[in-house]
Phi, psi and omega in degrees: 000319180297321179297317181298315179297317180298313180297317179298315178296318180297313181296316180293326177295316178297317180298315181297318181290327179288326176291318181295312186276339183078177184297323182275340180071017184267113171260153172237153179236143178221139177268096185298324179296319179293316179298314180299316183294323186261000177289129186299328179290332175295316179296320178295317180296319179296320177298317179297316179294321178297320179295317179295321177297319178295322178297318179297316181296319179299313179296319179295320178297321178297315178296320180297323177295319177297319180294317179299315179298317180295321178297319179297319177298317179298317182295319177298316179295323179296315179298314180297323182292344180254359182284114183287346179287337179274154180291159180301320181298316180294318179297319179296321177299317178296323178296316178297317178298319180297318179297320177297316179294325178296320176296317178297319179297316179298319179296316178298317178300316180294319178298318180294317179299314180297317180298311181300317181296311181298311183293325177294317177298315180298317180295318178296319178295318179297319179299316179296319178297317180297315180299314180299316181296316179297315179295325176297317180294318179297314180299318179299318180292322177297314179299316180300312181295316182297320179294317179300320184274352177079024176286145179277323181209150174239128184244136178283110182284351179262000182294142180239149178276185182298332181275357180089002178269153180298139177283325178255114186270338180216137177227125175284124183300342178302323182251017177271114186256014183305309183294322180295317180295316179299318180300318180292318180295321184270358180299319180301318180294320179298319180296321178296318180295323179295322181293327181275000000 
């Protein structure tokens, strides 16, 4: 019985490896993180996101200046409302003005909080869409290259497991197609630069 189980395991192992490796047994490896990082469209997308982030910061800084100014107005009114040299009527008027300014200040604070929240959410969603689109384009180029070269499978050599360790511990550079894929992806950008 033990022999039968051993033979069955051996045969199924051979069958599984032949299905995995295919008839030629050629696997290719690609470092997806490296490809993503060095793809020219990734750099363009990052620049675009940085610009939008700077725009958000500029708008937020403008709002913060308005809030600061409003706080200073409130503080002046508070000081005046406690000034015993002023008449009771003037002090009461200052208190009313201060209360109005406090409502305006609260409204400005809320507007800034809402703006920051909305724009951050929009920026994060845009970033996720850009990343997905870039990875789709990269994956399509990898598939195209792998089919042309006759590879049976392409494995991401930068993939990590649940523990954070690399899933692929060794890659023979003979089958590492990272540079070839990058060259194809960045070819369009080189051609644009030549035209200009």
